[in-house]
ZAMARZA-965047 format. One record per residue (C-alpha): x, y, z; residue in one letter. Coordinates in steps of 0.05 Angstrom, whole numbers, plus 32768, in hexadecimal, padded with zeros to 4 digits. Example, Ala and Ser with C-alpha at 12.3 -4.5 7.8 and 13.67 -1.06 7.14 Angstrom:
<nodes>
80F67FA6809CA;81117FEB808FS;
</nodes>
This chain:
<nodes>
8DA791E09343M;8DDB91E2930DV;8E1491B4931BQ;8E5991D1930BI;8E89919B92F5P;8EC391929323N;8EFD91A392F5Q;8F319190932AS;8F179149932BA;8F2E913E92E3Q;8F71911C92DEP;8FAA914B92CCA;8FCA913C9289P;900991139290A;9048913D928CR;907C9127925AR;90BF9119927AP;90F4914E926FV;91249135923AP;916B91299250T;91AE9126922CS;91AB90DA9233A;916A90DB920AD;918C910591D4V;91C990D691D5A;919C909891CBR;917590B89192L;91B490D1916FA;91DB9091917BG;921590B4919EV;923190BB91E4S;921990EE9217R;925E910E9213A;9255911991C8T;9212913991D5V;923291689208S;926B917A91D8Y;923B9189919FV;920791B191C5L;923A91D891EDN;926191EA91ADN;92A191CC91C8T;92D891D79196S;930E91AF91BAA;92F1916D91A2V;92EB915C9158R;92A691439145I;928F913890FDS;925A916590E1E;9229912B90D3P;922E9117911DT;9223915F9133R;91E691649106R;91CA91239121R;91D1913A9169V;91B1917D915BR;9177915C9136E;916C912C9170A;916D916591A3A;913B918C9179E;910D91509171E;910C914391BCL;9109918C91CFG;9149918691F8Y;917191C2920DV;91B091C09239P;91A691D29283H;91CC9213928EA;91D4920892D9A;91F191C292CFA;922091DB929AR;9237921392C9S;924591E092FFL;927091B692D0R;929691F392B7A;929E921492FBG;927D925492E2H;9241926A92B9S;924292809270R;921592BC927EM;922C9302926BV;92009335928DL;91F49377926AM;91CD93A89295P;919E93D2926CA;91BA94199262P;91A094499297A;919E94819264V;917A94889221P;91A4946C91E8V;919A9474919EG;919A94459162P;91E69444915EL;91EE942691A3Y;91B493F69199H;91D793DB915BQ;921993D79181F;91FB93AF91BBF;91D59381918BA;921593709166E;923A936491A8L;9203933491BFQ;9206930E917ES;925293069182E;925092F091CBL;921C92BC91B7G;924C92A39181R;927F929791B9L;924B926E91DFD;923992A29213Y;91F192AE9228T;91E492F99229V;91B19313925BV;919C935C925BQ;9188937292A1Y;915693AB92A9G;916F93C992EBS;913693FC92F2V;913D94239333G;918194049343L;91C39429933BR;920C941E9348G;922193ED937DD;91D893DC938FE;91CD93C79347A;920D939E9349A;91F193749382R;91B393659359A;91DD9351931DW;920993259349A;91CC92FB935DE;91C992E09316L;921292C7931CR;922A92E092D8P;926F92CD92BFV;9278931492A3A;9254935692AAV;9258938E9276L;924093CF9295V;922D94099267P;923194509281G;924A946692C5S;9237945A930DG;92589418931EL;928E94209353G;92C893F5936CP;929B93D793A3Q;926993C0936EG;92A193A09345V;92B8937B9384A;927193629391V;926C9346934BL;92B09324934EK;92A093049392R;926092E89372A;928992C6933CG;928E92F89304A;92D192EC92E2R;92CE932D92BCA;92AE937192C8V;92B293A2928FL;929A93EA928FT;9287940F9250L;9289945A925FG;92B194999269P;92DC948592A4E;9302944A92C2R;92E9942392FFV;931A9401932DE;931B93B69323G;92F593B692E1A;930B93B49299H;92FF93FA927DA;92E394059238L;92EB94509235L;92BC947A920AM;92D694C1920AD;929D94EC91EFH;92C8952B91F5D;92E6951991B2R;92A095189192V;9294956191A3G;92DC95739192H;92D39556914CC;9292957B9140A;92AE95BE9157A;92EF95B79131T;92C795AB90F2H;929A95E890FEL;92D79613910AL;92F695FA90CAS;92BA961090A1V;92BC965690BEG;9288965290F6R;929696799135R;9256967D915ER;924796349170V;920A961B9196G;920D95D791B8V;91CD95B091C4V;91C89595920CM;91919560920EP;916195659249Q;9154951A924DE;916A94FF9290S;91AC94D9928FG;91C794F4924DL;91F595259271E;922894ED9276V;923094F5922BF;921C953D921FS;924B955E9252R;928A953D9235P;9273955091EFR;926A95989205L;92AF95979225D;92CC957E91E3G;92AC95B991BEV;92C995EA91F1R;930E95C991EBR;930D95CE919FA;92F9961891A0L;9327962C91D9S;9358966291C5G;933096779188T;92FE96B0917ED;92C4967F917CA;928E967D91B2T;9265964391CFV;921C964891E4T;91F8960F9209E;91B395FF91EEL;918895D6921DP;915695AF91F3L;9121957A9201A;9116954691CBY;90D3956391B6E;90BB95889178E;909D95C091A3E;90DF95CB91C8A;910695CD9186A;90D395FE9169S;90DA962C91A5R;9126962C919EL;912296389153A;90F29673915DA;912896999184R;91639680915CW;917696C19139R;917696E5917CS;91AD96B59193L;91DC96CA915CG;91F69684914EL;9212966E910BD;921B9624911CA;920195ED914AV;921B95AA9161F;91DB9583916DG;91F7955091A1Y;91E295179173N;91C0950C9130D;917A9506914FE;917E95499173Y;91A095699138A;916995529108M;9133956A9139L;915295AF913EL;916395B590F4M;911B95A790E0R;910395DC9112A;9136960F90F7L;9120960390B0Q;90D7960B90C4D;90EA964D90E3E;910C966390A2G;9153965D90BBV;917D96459080A;91AA9609908BV;91E5960E9082P;91E696569068E;91CF967590AAE;91DE963B90D9T;920A95FE90CFA;91F195BF90F0V;921A95839107V;92009544912AG;922295049142A;921894B99138D;921494BA90EBD;91CD949D90E8L;91B1948A90A4M;917694BA90ADL;91A694F590AEG;91BC94E49067R;917494E6904FL;9168952D9067L;9170956A903BR;91A295879045P;91C595479059R;91DC954990A1L;9226955290B2S;9237952490ECT;926C95079118V;927594BD9108H;928394939146L;92B29459913FD;929B94269172L;92BF93E4917EP;92A593A99156S;92799378917BG;92AA93419168R;92E693659187D;92C1937591C6L;92A4932F91CDA;92EA931291C7E;9302934391FCL;92CB932A922BV;92DD92E2921CD;932792EF9229R;93179311926BA;92EC92D59280V;932292A3926DR;935992CB9290E;933992E492D1P;937D92ED92F1G;9394932192BFA;9391936892D6G;9359939492BCP;936B93B9927CG;935793FC925FT;934194039217H;932E944191EFE;92F2942C91C7V;92D4946B91A9L;92EE948D916BG;92CF94C99149A;92D594EB9106R;92AB952090E2V;9282950F90A4V;92799551907FH;92379558905AR;920B95909042A;91F095A99085S;923395C99097S;
</nodes>
């Protein structure tokens, strides 16, 4: 009979003790308070750069990292800013915006956690976020209500900020009015002599929170003129764009606002494949001002979106955390302007 060694009988390897700030202090030759000041980036106490470097090198050698929960107890609140993942598809422009914001919050010594709230919406999602005890929550899109804001604040959130088209009671509102995006596009098309304007309406679930206001902006710009507006439902698929392009001439349109650059490029390629000349027969305008649009031929006209800088928004979050008693403010954070290129 083959004997199988009893693995469990072997002694477990000894676990190294978890390094503490006292260990770092001894190795660096400083006090524990100095270790805390350096590793928590405290600016109120002046510490020389050689000392800071010695403390960081000692911490790295020992593998020491500050205990977030202990630091939260000392401060009376966490340094976690929770950013729920957007519930709708977002493009490269917004990914870049959120990456810059995370970097700037890190510079201010906040820990940014992105929460994937799949299957949770509104106030139900707020209860899940509250379990993590964030000091601030920055909610993209819509769906959070006053009750959800109250849940977060009862759980210790000093600041709740919403980034979307409407204000929520109790939260700081960073308003992004997408009506002006469509208005800019339509005003431009009108100025170059176009009168029969199609507006792409993406079929991806969740994008209506952006596409409907953009359509409203087009209608507002063309109201009172002899121009017409035609809605063009479109899935983000080559086959769907080809089908729309195949019946393009029967629609009688001389311009199209493509919702954003990605949809505009998709449709423009399909129109060109169908033999529809751009811009001679149909002018095309996108939105977001992506680099790829400048590489197309003809170069894509677009609506450039002016988003707040990550630094400005991070400082707004920090101010809201430091002044929790201040009333929630409202900030317009989306500007728009047309960049005229060869496609229109």
